[in-house]
N, C-alpha and C positions, 0 to 999 in steps of 0.2 A: 504494500500500500504506500503510495507516495503522498507527501505533504507539500502544500504550497508554502513557500517561504517569503519573507520580506514584503508583505502586502500591508500598506497603510490605507485605512479607509476613514474618511471624515464624514460623519453623519450629522446633518443639520436639524433633523427633527426626529423625535422618538417614534413618530408615526411611520417613519421609513424603515424601521427595524424589521417588521414582517416581510416587506418587499425584499430587503437585503437578504434575509434568511432564505427566501425562495430562490433568489439569484445564486446564492452560495450553494444551495443544494442542487440546483440545475448544473452549475459548474462542476460540482463533485461527481455527479452522474456522468457527465460528458467526458471529463478528463481522467477520472480515477483518482485524482488528488483529494485529500481530505483536509479540512480546516482543523488545526490542532488548537483547541481552546486553552490548553495549558501553556502554550507559547504566545498566546494572543493576549492583548490588553485592551481595556476600555477605559475611557476618561470621561467623566460627567462634567460638563462645563455649564456656566450660567445657571439657569433654573432647572436643569435636568435632574431627575430623580435617579440616583445611583443604585438601582435595585437589580434588575435583570435585563440582559440584552436579548434573551431568547435563544442565544447561541452557546450558552455555557461559558461565556467569557467573563472573567471577574473584572470589576472596576478597580482602578488603581488611583492612588492620590496624585501621582504624576507619571508622565511618560516621557522618555528621552528618545528623540528622533534626530539622527545626524548631529549629535552633540548639543542639541537644543532641548531644554527641559520645558515641558508643557504641564501646567496645572489648571485648576479650575478658574483662575483669574489671570489676566494679562500682567498685572503688577507683580504678582508672585512668580509667574513664569519668567519675566524679565530678570528679576532678582536672582532666581535660582540658576539662570543661564549665564548671567554676567559675572557673578561672584567667583565661580571657579575659573572662568576664562581670564578674568583680571589677575587672579593669583598665578595662573599658569604663565601668562605673558610676563609678569614681573619676575617669576623664577627663570624663565627662558632668557630674559634680558640680563639677569645677574650671571647666569652661566656663560652667555656669549660675551659678556664684558671682559672676561679673563683672556679671551682670544686676542692675538695681536692683529688688529684690523685698522686700516686707515679710515678716515671719515667717510670716504666714498663707499668702502666696503661695509661700514656700519649702516649707512643709509640703505644700501642694497639689501642687507640682511633684514633691516627693519621693514622695508617695503615688501619683500617676498615672504617673510616668515611671520613677523609679529603683526604687522598691519593687515595681512591677509585674513587672519582669524578675526580681527576686529571688524573689518569690512563685511565679512560673512555674517557675523552676529547682528550688526546694525541694520542689515536688510530685513531682519526678523523682529528684533526688539531694539528700541533706542536705549543707550546706556544711561544710568542715573548720573547725576552730577558728581557724586562721590566716586563712582567707578571711572568717570572721565578724568577726574583729578588724579586718581591713583595711576591711571594709564599714562597721562601726560607726564607725570613726574618720572615714571619708569622709562619712558621713551627719551626724555631730555637727559636723564642720567646716563642711559646707554650710549647716546650719541656723543655727549660731551664728557 
């Protein structure tokens, strides 16, 4: 028996769950693949009731997708996504500072490694002022 891996599904209305359940069962019959409810996660956001999906999938307090943590609120999601990223970038800057790099190499490392992660996350959630300040300090310290 085969299982389908790495499928993310965003549902905007609890009324869509029976329709999705039927679609999944049709897919399972046609492909021979099976939904593994033990590897699947559900997240209730806004006013959703976190009871039952009808698919045997348990609701989680948060879900991490491609390094971004999603919770029931945007503010909490942003905080839980930015805090570890800010710490990681500060640690990477500290480690790279010990390398013998000229200013052009430091800027290149900054743009290709450190800022790439920041730019990725800012497309999803804006950073808080505190995170922006910590990142700015780490970046200036690394360059100079």
